[in-house]
N, CA, C and O of each residue as an XYZ file, in Angstrom:
696
protein
N       0.916     -1.204      0.059
C      -0.086      0.103      0.134
C       0.965      1.439     -0.279
O       2.072      1.490      0.258
N       0.635      2.263     -1.040
C       1.239      3.537     -0.754
C       1.458      4.326      0.445
O       0.494      4.739      1.090
N       1.960      4.427      0.589
C       1.700      6.091      1.641
C       1.716      7.578      1.420
O       2.655      8.177      0.895
N       1.062      7.903      1.679
C       0.477      9.377      1.244
C       0.647     10.253      2.581
O       0.909      9.685      3.641
N       0.468     11.874      2.496
C       0.882     12.918      3.267
C      -0.824     13.260      3.385
O      -1.687     12.931      2.571
N      -0.950     13.797      4.284
C      -2.713     14.248      4.211
C      -2.664     15.670      3.109
O      -3.502     16.286      2.450
N      -1.906     15.719      3.230
C      -1.398     17.657      1.986
C      -1.805     16.958      0.672
O      -2.548     17.514     -0.137
N      -1.256     15.622      0.468
C      -0.986     15.390     -0.995
C      -2.385     14.572     -0.997
O      -2.869     14.505     -2.127
N      -3.126     13.948     -0.006
C      -4.256     13.124     -0.640
C      -5.245     14.460     -0.810
O      -5.937     14.399     -1.825
N      -5.416     15.551     -0.068
C      -6.180     16.567     -0.019
C      -6.529     17.400     -1.077
O      -7.562     17.988     -1.398
N      -5.258     17.292     -1.601
C      -4.986     18.034     -2.659
C      -5.230     17.260     -4.041
O      -5.522     17.753     -5.131
N      -5.024     15.864     -3.690
C      -5.299     15.557     -5.228
C      -7.170     15.034     -5.131
O      -7.873     14.603     -6.045
N      -7.542     15.294     -3.637
C      -8.960     14.915     -3.977
C      -9.610     16.337     -4.392
O     -10.775     16.369     -4.790
N      -8.745     17.644     -4.280
C      -9.629     18.347     -4.452
C      -9.487     19.323     -6.148
O     -10.240     20.200     -6.571
N      -8.214     18.721     -6.802
C      -7.948     18.540     -7.896
C      -9.123     17.571     -8.963
O      -9.650     17.948    -10.009
N      -9.287     16.123     -8.192
C     -10.514     15.553     -8.804
C     -11.614     16.070     -8.369
O     -12.525     15.286     -8.632
N     -12.030     17.072     -7.791
C     -12.991     17.580     -7.761
C     -13.262     18.625     -8.777
O     -14.084     18.351     -9.651
N     -12.815     19.523     -8.782
C     -12.158     20.654     -9.820
C     -12.480     19.615    -10.952
O     -13.678     19.788    -11.175
N     -12.092     18.784    -11.645
C     -12.060     18.274    -13.154
C     -13.556     17.836    -13.213
O     -14.280     18.042    -14.186
N     -14.056     17.015    -11.709
C     -15.275     16.772    -11.938
C     -16.678     17.474    -12.317
O     -17.660     17.153    -12.985
N     -16.277     18.601    -11.552
C     -17.262     19.488    -11.568
C     -16.961     20.772    -12.973
O     -17.855     21.422    -13.514
N     -15.425     20.853    -13.307
C     -15.398     21.671    -14.118
C     -16.004     20.773    -15.700
O     -16.115     21.470    -16.708
N     -16.313     19.446    -15.779
C     -17.100     18.901    -17.100
C     -18.916     19.454    -16.634
O     -19.843     19.762    -17.383
N     -18.862     19.404    -15.350
C     -20.400     20.019    -15.270
C     -20.682     21.618    -15.591
O     -21.810     22.102    -15.495
N     -19.535     22.363    -15.979
C     -19.658     23.683    -16.556
C     -19.899     24.724    -15.882
O     -20.357     25.798    -16.271
N     -19.423     24.231    -14.324
C     -18.448     25.450    -13.508
C     -17.059     26.484    -14.149
O     -16.276     26.509    -15.098
N     -17.348     27.142    -13.094
C     -16.060     28.172    -13.636
C     -15.146     27.618    -12.836
O     -15.324     26.953    -11.816
N     -13.739     28.070    -13.591
C     -12.593     27.774    -13.077
C     -12.218     28.983    -12.123
O     -12.971     28.794    -11.168
N     -11.721     29.743    -11.938
C     -11.448     30.676    -11.406
C     -12.937     30.469     -9.671
O     -12.818     30.928     -8.535
N     -13.564     30.017     -9.992
C     -14.285     30.073     -8.431
C     -14.290     28.919     -7.768
O     -14.370     28.848     -6.541
N     -14.173     27.559     -8.851
C     -13.592     26.616     -8.360
C     -12.604     26.484     -7.647
O     -12.584     26.138     -6.466
N     -11.289     26.890     -8.672
C      -9.996     27.204     -7.913
C     -10.263     27.894     -6.428
O      -9.665     27.478     -5.436
N     -11.130     28.891     -6.370
C     -10.797     29.711     -5.221
C     -11.613     28.813     -3.900
O     -11.083     28.722     -2.793
N     -12.970     28.182     -4.219
C     -13.576     27.121     -3.338
C     -12.551     26.311     -2.768
O     -12.338     26.395     -1.558
N     -11.719     25.338     -3.673
C     -11.066     24.483     -3.106
C     -10.177     24.281     -2.731
O      -9.700     23.244     -2.270
N      -9.587     25.782     -2.939
C      -8.131     26.291     -2.453
C      -6.860     25.812     -2.954
O      -5.808     25.401     -2.465
N      -7.410     26.043     -4.278
C      -6.036     25.726     -5.499
C      -5.797     26.816     -6.233
O      -6.641     27.564     -6.726
N      -4.500     26.904     -6.306
C      -3.579     28.137     -6.788
C      -2.907     27.546     -8.486
O      -1.719     27.382     -8.766
N      -3.917     27.363     -9.248
C      -3.903     26.356    -10.598
C      -3.938     27.389    -11.932
O      -4.891     28.161    -12.039
N      -2.799     27.377    -13.010
C      -3.414     27.806    -13.907
C      -4.178     27.609    -14.955
O      -3.694     26.866    -15.809
N      -5.430     28.131    -15.201
C      -5.917     27.431    -16.360
C      -4.902     26.621    -17.575
O      -5.376     25.713    -18.258
N      -3.587     27.044    -17.718
C      -2.893     26.290    -18.812
C      -2.404     25.487    -17.862
O      -1.183     25.578    -17.990
N      -2.666     24.679    -16.894
C      -2.484     23.569    -16.393
C      -3.814     22.412    -16.275
O      -3.610     21.239    -15.962
N      -5.361     23.035    -16.619
C      -5.965     21.956    -17.104
C      -5.854     20.986    -17.714
O      -6.171     19.881    -17.276
N      -5.183     21.288    -19.324
C      -5.219     19.652    -19.663
C      -3.954     18.665    -19.497
O      -3.902     17.644    -20.183
N      -2.919     18.988    -18.563
C      -2.085     18.696    -18.156
C      -2.813     17.209    -16.959
O      -2.714     15.983    -16.944
N      -3.548     18.318    -16.075
C      -4.266     17.801    -15.157
C      -5.007     16.307    -15.912
O      -4.613     15.141    -15.897
N      -6.094     16.876    -16.477
C      -7.281     15.760    -17.448
C      -6.265     14.567    -17.627
O      -6.494     13.418    -17.250
N      -4.842     15.089    -18.401
C      -4.231     13.492    -19.165
C      -3.898     12.963    -17.533
O      -4.311     11.895    -17.080
N      -3.326     13.643    -17.014
C      -2.761     12.483    -15.726
C      -3.784     11.586    -15.015
O      -3.467     10.490    -14.552
N      -5.275     12.196    -14.934
C      -6.247     11.656    -14.261
C      -6.487     10.624    -15.185
O      -6.272      9.456    -14.861
N      -7.084     11.049    -16.760
C      -7.260      9.909    -17.288
C      -6.229      8.591    -17.837
O      -6.652      7.713    -18.589
N      -5.046      8.631    -17.398
C      -3.933      8.033    -17.877
C      -3.867      7.129    -16.723
O      -3.276      6.063    -16.891
N      -4.489      7.444    -15.337
C      -4.348      7.087    -14.577
C      -5.317      6.339    -14.101
O      -5.418      6.046    -12.910
N      -6.109      5.971    -15.012
C      -7.555      5.254    -14.510
C      -8.681      6.152    -13.823
O      -9.422      5.591    -13.015
N      -8.896      7.791    -14.144
C      -9.710      8.216    -13.198
C      -9.644      8.064    -11.954
O     -10.620      7.525    -11.432
N      -8.678      8.412    -11.209
C      -8.436      7.738     -9.641
C      -8.075      9.066     -9.359
O      -7.873      9.931    -10.211
N      -8.000      9.205     -8.156
C      -7.864     10.501     -7.411
C      -6.199     10.357     -7.205
O      -5.564     11.411     -7.191
N      -5.402      8.970     -7.029
C      -4.253      8.744     -6.811
C      -3.388      9.212     -8.166
O      -2.252      9.684     -8.122
N      -4.011      9.026     -9.134
C      -2.952      9.678    -10.484
C      -3.062     10.993    -10.358
O      -2.090     11.233    -11.074
N      -3.439     12.060    -10.042
C      -3.402     13.179     -9.190
C      -2.736     13.368     -7.997
O      -2.883     14.459     -7.446
N      -1.962     12.447     -7.429
C      -0.629     12.441     -6.573
C       0.730     13.257     -6.916
O       1.463     13.105     -7.894
N       0.833     13.982     -6.055
C       2.580     15.227     -6.767
C       2.902     13.952     -6.598
O       2.693     13.203     -5.643
N       3.560     13.732     -7.867
C       4.282     12.697     -8.193
C       5.962     13.058     -7.997
O       6.891     12.268     -8.163
N       6.056     14.674     -7.544
C       7.571     14.848     -7.193
C       8.154     14.494     -5.977
O       9.257     14.842     -5.553
N       7.305     13.755     -5.438
C       7.566     12.988     -4.024
C       7.728     11.435     -4.405
O       7.363     10.668     -3.514
N       8.128     10.953     -5.371
C       8.418      9.408     -5.778
C       6.880      8.893     -5.544
O       6.889      7.738     -5.116
N       5.828      9.322     -5.672
C       4.872      8.484     -5.478
C       4.315      8.572     -7.368
O       4.317      9.487     -8.191
N       3.897      7.130     -7.416
C       3.787      6.864     -8.827
C       2.117      7.198     -9.209
O       1.087      6.722     -8.731
N       2.303      8.082    -10.128
C       1.097      8.556    -11.120
C       0.186      7.517    -11.925
O      -1.027      7.315    -11.975
N       1.792      6.706    -12.797
C       1.040      5.802    -13.919
C       0.863      4.595    -13.536
O       0.875      3.781    -14.459
N       0.704      4.191    -12.527
C       0.661      2.668    -12.280
C      -0.386      2.875    -10.824
O      -0.161      3.368     -9.719
N      -1.532      2.278    -11.403
C      -2.772      2.732    -10.559
C      -2.884      1.121     -9.258
O      -2.017      0.312     -8.931
N      -3.742      1.200     -9.018
C      -3.837      0.256     -8.049
C      -4.175     -0.891     -8.499
O      -3.611     -1.794     -7.881
N      -4.835     -1.229     -9.288
C      -4.500     -2.286    -10.364
C      -3.866     -2.414    -11.384
O      -4.153     -3.269    -12.221
N      -3.199     -1.851    -11.468
C      -1.733     -1.996    -12.613
C      -0.718     -2.435    -11.637
O       0.087     -3.281    -12.025
N      -0.627     -1.979    -10.399
C       0.539     -1.930     -9.236
C       0.161     -3.678     -9.119
O       1.054     -4.515     -9.249
N      -1.406     -4.092     -8.836
C      -1.586     -5.865     -9.026
C      -0.681     -6.804     -9.671
O       0.047     -7.723     -9.298
N      -1.004     -6.212    -10.838
C      -0.878     -7.012    -12.133
C       0.633     -6.771    -12.166
O       1.287     -7.723    -12.592
N       1.261     -5.759    -11.823
C       2.775     -5.971    -11.566
C       3.599     -7.008    -10.593
O       4.454     -7.807    -10.976
N       3.101     -6.790     -9.119
C       2.861     -8.115     -8.084
C       2.611     -9.094     -9.016
O       3.610     -9.152     -9.732
N       1.625    -10.053     -9.443
C       1.271    -10.792     -9.920
C       2.170    -11.692    -11.198
O       2.151    -12.920    -11.288
N       2.778    -10.953    -11.937
C       3.505    -11.323    -12.437
C       4.990    -11.543    -12.207
O       5.681    -12.169    -13.010
N       5.460    -11.008    -11.084
C       6.745    -11.220    -10.966
C       6.521    -12.512     -9.428
O       7.326    -13.322     -8.968
N       5.232    -12.218     -9.063
C       5.240    -13.602     -8.229
C       5.282    -14.804     -8.793
O       5.947    -15.756     -8.383
N       4.283    -14.776    -10.133
C       4.118    -16.217    -11.174
C       5.708    -16.535    -11.723
O       6.163    -17.647    -11.993
N       6.468    -15.114    -11.811
C       8.169    -15.821    -12.157
C       8.925    -14.753    -11.891
O       8.967    -13.784    -12.649
N       9.715    -14.853    -10.579
C      10.408    -14.304    -10.118
C      11.487    -14.177    -10.241
O      12.134    -13.565     -9.391
N      12.240    -14.875    -11.680
C      13.153    -14.673    -12.495
C      13.104    -12.951    -13.434
O      14.131    -12.378    -13.797
N      12.006    -12.528    -13.613
C      12.311    -11.685    -14.307
C      12.096    -10.365    -13.666
O      11.403     -9.984    -12.722
N      13.287     -9.534    -14.858
C      13.916     -8.547    -13.861
C      13.074     -7.582    -14.239
O      12.141     -7.738    -15.027
N      13.502     -6.159    -13.468
C      12.378     -4.948    -13.967
C      12.229     -4.697    -15.005
O      11.080     -4.533    -15.415
N      13.546     -4.539    -16.027
C      13.428     -4.223    -17.434
C      12.445     -5.014    -17.903
O      11.546     -4.438    -18.515
N      12.370     -6.324    -17.763
C      11.439     -7.320    -18.472
C      10.021     -7.210    -17.826
O       9.101     -7.623    -18.533
N       9.690     -6.705    -16.558
C       8.949     -6.187    -16.391
C       8.182     -5.072    -16.923
O       7.027     -5.202    -17.329
N       9.077     -3.546    -16.922
C       9.154     -2.666    -17.328
C       7.730     -2.585    -18.796
O       6.598     -2.105    -18.850
N       8.821     -3.510    -19.984
C       8.487     -4.019    -21.313
C       7.374     -4.747    -21.475
O       7.043     -4.877    -22.654
N       6.536     -5.378    -20.503
C       5.818     -5.973    -20.353
C       4.496     -5.154    -19.922
O       3.347     -5.474    -20.227
N       4.848     -4.128    -19.216
C       4.333     -3.213    -18.851
C       3.356     -2.470    -19.617
O       2.125     -2.471    -19.660
N       4.584     -1.623    -20.409
C       4.431     -0.890    -21.870
C       3.591     -1.870    -22.968
O       2.642     -1.542    -23.679
N       4.062     -2.794    -22.894
C       3.062     -3.724    -23.492
C       1.521     -4.083    -23.618
O       0.875     -4.286    -24.646
N       1.088     -4.108    -22.224
C      -0.227     -3.971    -21.619
C      -0.926     -3.111    -21.862
O      -2.105     -3.128    -22.217
N      -0.091     -2.112    -21.646
C      -0.834     -0.590    -20.689
C      -0.347      0.099    -21.800
O      -0.547      1.232    -21.363
N       0.226      0.312    -23.100
C       0.701      1.356    -23.922
C       1.320      2.319    -23.198
O       1.540      3.319    -23.881
N       1.712      2.405    -21.990
C       2.418      3.526    -21.273
C       3.969      2.767    -20.464
O       3.995      1.728    -19.805
N       5.345      3.849    -20.851
C       6.160      3.355    -20.143
C       6.271      3.565    -19.028
O       5.966      4.654    -18.544
N       6.687      2.681    -18.412
C       7.383      3.188    -16.840
C       8.434      2.721    -16.467
O       8.656      1.513    -16.554
N       9.318      3.597    -15.961
C      10.845      3.193    -15.722
C      11.014      1.938    -14.361
O      10.266      1.566    -13.457
N      12.442      1.562    -14.819
C      12.382      0.154    -13.743
C      12.624      0.714    -12.156
O      12.195     -0.129    -11.368
N      12.986      1.473    -11.717
C      12.869      2.188    -10.311
C      11.789      2.191    -10.052
O      11.444      1.548     -9.060
N      10.571      3.077    -11.008
C       9.158      2.967    -10.740
C       8.677      1.369    -10.302
O       8.289      1.148     -9.155
N       8.742      0.312    -11.311
C       8.580     -1.167    -11.249
C       9.316     -1.804     -9.707
O       8.885     -2.649     -8.923
N      10.301     -1.174     -9.698
C      11.314     -1.533     -7.956
C      10.596     -1.342     -6.972
O      10.168     -2.204     -6.205
N      10.313      0.489     -6.910
C       9.672      0.944     -6.049
C       7.854     -0.111     -5.811
O       7.429      0.096     -4.674
N       7.265     -0.704     -6.328
C       6.066     -1.380     -6.679
C       6.057     -3.068     -6.095
O       5.195     -3.736     -5.524
N       7.469     -3.363     -6.553
C       7.486     -4.964     -5.797
C       8.024     -4.950     -4.579
O       7.599     -5.783     -3.779
N       9.338     -3.777     -4.046
C       9.812     -3.166     -2.987
C       8.631     -3.264     -1.746
O       8.675     -4.057     -0.806
N       7.523     -2.205     -2.007
C       6.452     -1.803     -1.239
C       5.984     -3.377     -1.181
O       6.069     -3.864     -0.054
N       5.603     -4.068     -1.997
C       4.865     -5.379     -1.823
C       5.266     -6.351     -1.182
O       4.628     -7.297     -0.719
N       6.502     -6.086     -1.145
C       7.957     -7.333     -0.726
C       8.223     -8.669     -1.552
O       8.692     -9.721     -1.118
N       7.735     -8.319     -3.079
C       8.345     -9.453     -3.799
C       9.740     -9.350     -4.334
O      10.406    -10.297     -4.752
N      10.175     -7.866     -4.265
C      11.265     -7.940     -4.661
C      13.144     -8.176     -4.449
O      13.634     -7.598     -3.478
N      14.111     -9.019     -5.374
C      14.856     -9.313     -4.795
C      15.615     -7.820     -4.424
O      15.452     -6.756     -5.020
N      16.672     -8.144     -3.009
C      17.212     -7.149     -2.405
C      18.205     -6.158     -3.627
O      18.520     -6.903     -4.555
N      18.650     -4.969     -3.794
C      19.203     -4.477     -4.655
C      20.711     -4.950     -4.838
O      21.567     -5.166     -3.980
N      20.770     -5.045     -6.250
C      22.173     -5.724     -6.342
C      22.197     -7.145     -6.750
O      23.198     -7.553     -7.339
N      20.945     -8.167     -6.438
C      21.080     -9.377     -6.438
C      20.205     -9.879     -7.385
O      18.992     -9.764     -7.210
N      20.773    -10.552     -8.604
C      19.964    -11.258     -9.327
C      19.477    -12.880     -8.402
O      19.770    -13.504     -7.382
N      18.557    -12.954     -9.604
C      17.510    -13.928     -8.872
C      18.418    -15.657     -8.965
O      18.535    -15.983    -10.146
N      18.711    -16.171     -8.489
C      19.211    -17.753     -8.343
C      18.017    -19.273     -7.991
O      17.493    -19.558     -6.914
N      17.882    -20.077     -9.468
C      16.817    -20.331     -9.015
C      17.577    -21.733     -7.404
O      18.737    -21.983     -7.078
N      16.400    -22.202     -6.919
C      17.152    -23.341     -5.771
C      17.856    -24.057     -6.390
O      18.804    -24.360     -5.666
N      17.954    -24.635     -7.607
C      19.283    -25.975     -7.578
C      20.394    -25.389     -8.175
O      21.287    -26.065     -8.685
N      20.395    -23.669     -8.130
C      21.879    -23.495     -8.280
C      22.292    -22.843     -6.714
O      23.394    -22.316     -6.563
N      21.823    -22.886     -6.174
C      22.135    -22.248     -4.586
C      23.627    -23.300     -4.171
O      24.794    -23.039     -3.878
N      22.833    -24.556     -4.339
C      23.561    -25.875     -3.034
C      24.389    -26.222     -4.098
O      24.179    -25.966     -5.283
N      25.348    -26.820     -3.618
C      26.692    -27.605     -4.218
C      26.090    -28.698     -4.274
O      25.144    -29.077     -3.584
N      26.571    -29.170     -5.013
C      26.429    -30.932     -4.911
C      27.864    -31.658     -4.312
O      29.019    -31.439     -4.676
N      27.422    -32.497     -3.378
C      28.247    -33.119     -2.750
C      29.035    -33.751     -2.907
O      29.928    -33.974     -2.090
N      28.900    -34.388     -4.385
C      30.474    -34.628     -5.032
C      31.341    -34.072     -5.649
O      32.190    -34.668     -6.311
N      31.248    -32.693     -5.508
C      32.022    -31.674     -5.461
C      33.015    -31.314     -4.173
O      34.092    -30.718     -4.175
N      32.367    -31.809     -3.232
C      33.231    -31.645     -2.257
C      34.558    -32.089     -1.572
O      35.127    -31.668     -0.564
N      34.879    -33.140     -2.510
C      36.592    -33.886     -2.534
C      37.294    -32.959     -3.593
O      38.474    -33.180     -3.867
N      36.563    -31.851     -4.242
C      37.435    -31.025     -5.488
C      38.783    -30.099     -4.159
O      40.005    -29.964     -4.223
N      37.342    -29.488     -2.697
C      38.308    -28.751     -2.055
C      39.187    -29.260     -0.729
O      40.157    -28.704     -0.214
N      38.435    -30.672     -0.297
C      39.188    -31.282      0.665
C      39.106    -32.831      0.261
O      38.196    -33.622      0.510
N      40.526    -33.088     -0.557
C      40.498    -34.458     -0.953
C      40.900    -35.476      0.543
O      41.580    -35.256      1.545
N      40.090    -36.647      0.063
C      40.071    -37.605      1.153
C      41.046    -38.746      1.417
O      41.155    -39.717      0.667
N      41.873    -38.531      2.733
C      42.657    -39.290      3.236
C      44.405    -38.600      2.768
O      45.364    -39.364      2.663
N      44.542    -36.902      2.514
C      45.541    -36.504      2.633
C      46.047    -35.757      3.844
O      45.214    -35.307      4.631
N      47.219    -35.600      4.045
C      47.787    -34.694      5.213
C      48.889    -34.125      4.446
O      49.460    -34.627      3.478
N      49.166    -32.702      5.172
C      50.142    -31.811      4.796
C      51.230    -32.453      4.405
O      51.637    -33.420      5.048
N      52.013    -31.900      3.022
C      53.187    -32.225      2.832
C      54.328    -32.307      3.817
O      55.161    -33.172      3.544
N      54.531    -31.639      4.831
C      55.402    -31.662      6.112
C      54.853    -32.341      7.528
O      55.267    -32.198      8.679
N      53.691    -33.186      6.964
C      53.409    -34.114      7.846
C      52.594    -32.933      9.069
O      52.582    -33.309     10.241
N      52.220    -32.131      8.869
C      51.203    -31.514      9.852
C      51.723    -30.959     10.885
O      51.284    -31.027     12.033
N      53.035    -30.179     10.383
C      54.331    -29.504     11.402
C      53.333    -28.403     11.688
O      52.897    -28.381     12.838
N      52.832    -27.350     10.717
C      52.401    -25.884     10.801
C      51.383    -25.946     11.481
O      51.050    -24.868     11.973
N      50.271    -27.450     11.869
C      49.243    -26.788     12.758
C      49.297    -27.556     13.987
O      48.396    -28.108     14.618
N      51.041    -27.443     14.275
C      50.953    -27.884     15.762
C      50.626    -29.332     16.454
O      50.430    -29.474     17.661
N      50.606    -30.127     15.717
C      50.447    -31.209     16.560
C      51.108    -31.790     17.630
O      52.315    -31.660     17.426
N      50.873    -32.436     18.796
C      51.945    -32.630     20.200
C      51.822    -34.025     19.109
O      51.077    -34.603     18.317
N      53.524    -34.052     19.920
C      54.501    -34.690     19.951
C      54.996    -35.140     18.226
O      55.365    -36.197     17.715
N      54.822    -34.031     17.812
C      55.366    -33.972     16.311
C      56.749    -32.844     16.649
O      56.792    -31.670     17.017
N      57.717    -33.797     16.339
C      59.159    -32.421     16.978
C      59.075    -31.959     16.165
O      58.560    -32.376     15.128
N      59.743    -30.545     16.445
C      59.436    -29.167     15.752
C      58.512    -28.543     15.519
O      58.534    -27.710     14.613
N      57.190    -28.815     16.438
C      56.126    -28.139     16.009
C      55.879    -26.875     16.306
O      55.073    -26.182     15.685
N      56.548    -26.500     17.265
C      56.469    -25.314     17.800
C      57.178    -24.253     16.475
O      56.681    -23.510     15.628
N      58.496    -24.634     16.823
C      59.581    -24.052     16.518
C      59.732    -24.349     14.794
O      60.229    -23.359     14.256
N      59.442    -25.405     13.862
C      59.651    -25.868     12.884
C      60.503    -26.271     12.392
O      60.591    -26.529     11.192
N      61.738    -26.484     13.648
C      62.907    -26.913     13.211
C      63.007    -28.639     13.575
O      62.421    -29.077     14.564
N      63.631    -29.341     12.869
C      63.512    -30.752     13.281
C      64.609    -31.238     14.709
O      65.806    -31.076     14.947
N      63.704    -31.754     15.280
C      64.387    -32.362     16.733
C      64.386    -31.691     18.072
O      64.884    -32.149     19.101
N      63.520    -30.102     17.876
C      63.367    -29.417     18.547
C      62.756    -29.466     20.410
O      62.646    -28.422     21.051
């Protein structure tokens, strides 16, 4: 779930109400004053576009300068989470490409990463997905590192085995 400040929510709801009431034919200046918005009339087309592209939801009007997504509506975020849960090996770039193909709208890798991190399905930064069979070393490879029945060439003197002459000093007969 996204976390918004009270100010962000109130502003987005006021902007949504502005757009809805403009569609009913009310006056721009009077509405802005009533709703406490200081918006230029030139901003209206951009506001409408964001609202429509965001699924006609107030969340689409959240001030995106605070790293909140306005392109990824709750339904689209759920779609991203489902794709990632179904295939953990998908990268953010692949998910961004799938998102663009599905919704005809681009989304950055960092936005995909933010959605996945909030949902708890992201792999920590800098790590790549490794299927479980690639993580475990097979037992037959253990002998490569630890050959059976071998002693060090000097008979274990560097390990300080008790009773070995010269164990401490490394000199024979000491």
